[in-house]
C-alpha positions as CSV (number, residue, x, y, z in Angstrom):
1,M,-55.9,-106.2,-40.8
2,S,-58.3,-104.2,-38.1
3,Q,-58.2,-105.2,-34.6
4,Y,-61.7,-105.6,-34.6
5,K,-63.8,-108.5,-35.7
6,P,-67.3,-109.0,-36.6
7,G,-69.6,-110.6,-33.6
8,S,-67.3,-108.8,-31.5
9,R,-69.1,-107.0,-28.6
10,L,-67.9,-103.4,-27.3
11,R,-69.1,-101.2,-24.7
12,S,-68.9,-97.3,-24.2
13,A,-66.3,-96.0,-21.5
14,V,-68.8,-93.2,-20.8
15,C,-72.5,-94.2,-21.2
16,T,-74.3,-97.6,-21.4
17,T,-74.1,-98.0,-25.1
18,E,-73.1,-101.6,-26.1
19,V,-72.9,-102.7,-29.9
20,V,-71.8,-105.8,-31.8
21,I,-69.6,-105.5,-34.9
22,I,-71.6,-106.7,-38.2
23,A,-68.9,-105.5,-40.5
24,V,-65.9,-103.8,-40.5
25,P,-63.4,-103.0,-43.3
26,A,-59.7,-104.3,-43.4
27,G,-57.0,-101.6,-42.1
28,E,-57.1,-99.5,-39.0
29,V,-60.3,-98.3,-37.7
30,T,-60.6,-96.2,-34.8
31,L,-64.3,-96.9,-32.9
32,S,-65.5,-94.1,-30.1
33,C,-68.7,-93.6,-28.4
34,G,-69.4,-90.0,-26.5
35,G,-66.2,-89.0,-27.4
36,A,-64.1,-92.2,-25.5
37,P,-62.8,-95.2,-27.4
38,L,-65.0,-98.2,-27.1
39,L,-63.9,-101.1,-24.8
40,A,-64.2,-104.9,-25.1
41,V,-66.9,-105.8,-22.7
42,G,-64.6,-107.7,-20.4
43,D,-62.1,-104.7,-20.0
44,T,-62.3,-102.3,-16.9
45,M,-63.5,-99.0,-17.4
46,P,-60.7,-96.1,-17.4
47,E,-61.1,-93.7,-14.4
48,G,-61.7,-89.8,-15.2
49,V,-63.3,-90.4,-18.9
50,T,-66.6,-88.2,-19.3
51,L,-69.2,-87.7,-21.6
52,D,-68.2,-85.0,-24.7
53,A,-71.0,-82.8,-25.3
54,D,-70.3,-82.7,-28.8
55,A,-70.8,-86.7,-29.0
56,A,-74.0,-87.0,-27.0
57,A,-76.6,-87.4,-29.5
58,G,-77.3,-91.3,-28.1
59,T,-78.2,-94.6,-29.8
60,L,-81.0,-96.4,-30.3
61,M,-81.4,-100.2,-29.4
62,G,-81.7,-102.4,-32.5
63,K,-80.6,-99.7,-35.0
64,R,-77.4,-100.9,-37.1
65,Y,-74.8,-97.7,-37.6
66,T,-73.1,-97.5,-40.4
67,D,-70.0,-95.1,-42.1
68,D,-70.1,-93.4,-45.4
69,S,-68.6,-96.4,-47.1
70,G,-70.9,-98.8,-45.7
71,K,-68.1,-101.1,-44.8
72,L,-68.6,-100.2,-41.3
73,E,-71.8,-102.0,-39.5
74,L,-72.2,-102.0,-36.0
75,L,-75.2,-103.2,-34.3
76,C,-76.7,-101.3,-31.0
77,V,-77.8,-103.9,-28.1
78,K,-78.1,-101.6,-25.5
79,P,-78.5,-97.7,-25.7
80,G,-77.1,-94.9,-24.2
81,Q,-76.2,-91.4,-24.2
82,G,-73.2,-91.2,-26.3
83,S,-73.3,-91.2,-30.0
84,L,-71.2,-93.5,-32.2
85,A,-68.1,-92.5,-34.6
86,S,-65.2,-93.9,-36.4
87,G,-62.1,-92.1,-36.7
88,G,-63.8,-89.1,-35.0
89,V,-66.8,-89.4,-37.9
90,A,-70.0,-89.7,-36.5
91,L,-71.7,-92.8,-37.6
92,V,-75.4,-92.9,-39.0
93,V,-78.1,-95.0,-38.3
94,K,-78.6,-97.5,-41.2
95,G,-82.1,-97.1,-43.6
96,A,-83.9,-100.1,-44.4
97,K,-83.7,-101.4,-47.7
98,P,-86.7,-100.8,-50.0
99,L,-88.8,-103.7,-50.8
100,P,-89.2,-105.3,-54.5
101,S,-92.0,-103.9,-56.1
102,S,-95.2,-106.5,-56.3
103,D,-96.4,-104.8,-59.4
């Protein structure tokens, strides 16, 4: 069982990024932003944690981020400098679903 639940709100420890979990697979999931683990919104910020230059692609507000399997999905509600990752693998912006043809 995952420690994260859909609807949970998380924030980055190194930038202003905040996300809401839309979908999460069963099992152990490790989420990070900017190279540091994501925190629950109410958690205190750790000291001495800095943005990793290799994980500084940034996040975009209103975009959904997903993994290769499509089972993990996060919605960015506040943008920041860090990039999102699961288990050290960068998450990508989820593309829009194609609309059905009107022919």
